[in-house]
C-alpha positions in Angstrom: 6.0 17.6 9.8 5.4 14.2 9.6 6.0 12.2 6.6 4.8 8.5 6.1 7.0 6.4 3.5 5.7 5.4 0.4 7.1 3.5 -2.6 6.8 4.7 -6.3 7.3 1.4 -7.7 3.9 0.4 -6.0 1.9 3.6 -7.4 -0.7 3.0 -10.5 0.9 5.9 -12.0 4.1 4.5 -12.5 2.6 0.9 -13.0 0.0 1.6 -15.5 0.7 4.8 -17.3 4.6 4.5 -17.0 4.8 1.1 -17.6 2.0 0.3 -19.3 1.6 -3.0 -17.2 -1.8 -5.0 -17.0 -4.1 -5.1 -14.2 -2.9 -8.5 -13.4 0.8 -7.6 -13.2 -0.7 -4.8 -10.7 -1.9 -7.6 -8.4 1.0 -9.8 -8.8 3.1 -6.8 -7.8 0.9 -6.0 -4.9 1.2 -9.8 -3.4 4.6 -10.1 -3.9 5.2 -6.4 -2.1 2.8 -7.4 0.8 4.7 -10.8 1.3 7.9 -9.9 1.4 7.0 -7.0 3.7 4.9 -9.2 5.7 7.8 -11.7 6.3 10.0 -9.0 7.2 7.8 -7.4 9.9 8.4 -10.6 11.9 10.7 -8.6 13.8 9.6 -5.3 13.7 6.5 -3.4 11.9 6.4 -2.4 8.2 4.9 -0.2 6.0 3.1 -0.6 2.6 2.0 2.2 0.7 -0.5 1.6 -2.4 -0.6 4.7 -4.1 -4.1 5.0 -6.0 -5.4 7.8 -8.3 -8.9 7.7 -8.5 -8.4 8.9 -12.3 -6.0 5.8 -13.0 -7.2 2.8 -10.7 -11.2 4.0 -11.0 -11.5 3.0 -14.6 -14.2 0.0 -14.7 -11.8 -2.3 -16.4 -9.1 -2.1 -13.2 -11.7 -2.4 -10.2 -11.7 -6.5 -10.3 -7.7 -6.0 -10.3 -7.6 -3.6 -7.3 -10.4 -5.9 -5.7 -8.1 -9.0 -5.8 -5.4 -6.8 -4.5 -7.4 -5.5 -1.5 -8.8 -9.4 -0.4 -5.0 -10.4 -0.7 -4.0 -8.1 1.6 -6.9 -8.2 4.0 -6.4 -11.6 4.4 -2.8 -11.5 6.2 -3.3 -11.8 9.8 -2.2 -8.4 11.3 -2.2 -6.6 8.8 -3.9 -2.5 9.3 -6.2 -1.5 6.2 -5.9 2.1 6.7 -5.1 5.7 5.0 -1.6 7.5 5.3 -3.4 10.0 7.4 -4.7 7.5 10.1 -1.0 6.2 10.0 0.4 10.0 10.8 -2.4 10.7 13.4 -1.6 7.1 15.0 2.3 7.8 15.1 1.4 11.5 16.7 -0.8 10.0 19.2 1.9 7.1 20.5 4.9 9.0 20.1 4.0 12.6 21.6 6.6 14.5 23.5 9.1 11.9 22.2 12.1 13.1 20.0 12.0 12.1 16.4 
């Protein structure tokens, strides 16, 4: 079994439903989270999961905010925009035969 870390704080249900934050708040939280993790990653890799649920984030009035967040993420050098499945596959491929 492999577990890919994720943060409940950067989860669209927690932010939009649980805390009733605005789209602008969502963008700022994603930016702040990524900027700090990117700075911390100088010495080692980091994982930032952005947990999204289609029935929450895919509301038409939220599209622009998701686009803004993803644009900010994509602008950082060395960031791998991927899925949790691809992270798990990469980990399994690069650590095959090594003890966990």
